[in-house]
N, C-alpha and C positions, 0 to 999 in steps of 0.2 A: 627492497621495500619489505617490510614485515607484513605478515598476513593480516594484522589488525588494520594497518593503513589501507591495504587493498580492500579489506572488507568495508571500511568506512567510506572509501572512495566509491565502491560499488553501491553501497547503501545510498550515498549522496546522489549517484547517477540515477538510481531507481526513484528516489524522491523527486528529482528534477523531471524525469519522464512522467511520473505520476502527476506532478503539478501541471505539466503541459497537457496531459490527457484530460485532467479535470478542467483546465482552462478552456480547452476546445469544447468539451462537453457542456460546460457552462454557457459558452457562446451559443451553442445549438439550442439549449433549453431556453435561453433568453429570447432567441429568435422565435421559437415556438410560442413562448408566452406572448410575444408581441402579436403574432398571428391570432392567437386565441382571444387576446384582448380586443383586437380589431373586430373579430367575428362577434364577440359579445356586445361590443358597442353598436355594430350594425344591427344586431338583433334587438337591442334595446331601442334604437331609433325606429326600427320597423314596428316594434311593439307599441311605441308611443304614437306613431302615425296611425296604426290600426285603432288604438284607443281613442284618438281624436276623431277618426272617421265614425267610430261606433257612437260617439256622443252626438254626432250630427245626423245620424240615421233616426228617423222617427220611430217611436216605440210601436212594435207590432205585437199581436197577441201571442204568437209562438216564438218570439224572439226574447231570450233571457240573457241580458248583458252580463250579469254577474256570473252565470254559469260559463259563458264563453271566456270571460276574464280568468276565472279559475283554471279552465282547461288550457288556455294559452300559457299561463304561468307554469303549470305542470309540464307542458311540452318544452318550454324554454329551460326549465330546471333540468329536465331529463337530457336535453341536447347538450347543455353545458356540462353536465356530469359525464356524459358519454365522450365528449371531446377532451375532457381533462383527465380521465382515467388512464389513458396511455402515458401521459406525462407523469402522473403520480407513480405509475408502475415503473417507469424508467428511473425516476428519482430513487425509489426503493431499491432498484437493481444496482444503481451507482453506490448507494449506501452499503449494500451487502458486499459488493466488490471491494470497496474501500476497507470495510471491516475485515474481510478475508485477507486482504493484502497486509493490513496492520497486524493481524494475528500471525501471518506467515513471517513477517519481519521480526516480530517479537520472538518467535520460535527460532529463527536463524540467529538472532543475537544471543539467545540463551545457549544454543548449540556452540556458537563461537566461544562464549565465555567458558562453557564446560570443557571444550577442547583445549583452551588456553590453560585451564587449571590442570588438565591431564599432562600437557606438555611440560609445564613448570615443575611437576612432581617427579623427583628422581628417587627411586627406592635405594635404601642404604646398601643392600647386597649388590646392586648394579654398580655402585661407586667402587665397592671393594673389588668386584670382578674386573672393572676397568683398570684399577691400580695394578692388579696382577698381570693383566694383559700388557699394559704399558711397560712395566718393568721387564717382562719376558721379551717383548719386541725390542726394547732398547739394548738388552744384553745380546740379542741376536744381530745387532748392527743396524737396525732401522733408524732413520732420522726422526726427530721430533715431529716434523711436518707430516711425514708419511703416517706416523702413528695417529696423529690428530685427525688426519683425513680418513683413515680406516675406521676409527671409532666415532667419527663425526662429533668431535669435541674441539675445544679451542687449544691452540699451541701453548698458551699460557698455563692451561690446566695440566697438560702433559709435562711442561717444564717444572711446575710446582710439585707434582708427584715425584718426579725424578730427583728433585732437590731434597724432598722429605725422605726419600729412600737413600740419600747420600750417594747417588750414582752420578751426580753432576757437580 
């Protein structure tokens, strides 16, 4: 397998793992949302019940219903805000982790592309030096396969260079 296929397979595996992690995290967040939703609904019922009871209480001199209503609304808002802030923080954390992962994958892809460009580039003087080494090794009695193995090039390339040099 070439390194590109291995890199693509690895990237695919990472994406699948990330998908499953996000899926699991999404299930947890959904469960928490349900709990918060139930808590808010219970608070709303209790608030409504208290509001109905307050309507039934006869007006007293020191009893200000509007003040109590505003105070209860403030407390309910504050409690809801306090219970939802951890969830908002965890969502922001997930977003930052995903963003970091995405940036890391982009950097890895760029590095792979750059390394591929470097591997594909063969300087001219290296080709000329390989030609001299191939010819010298062939004249010393080495086989084409051994020369190709030593220089880490294809047998066809060795064969072509020997034919061009009229040694074969």
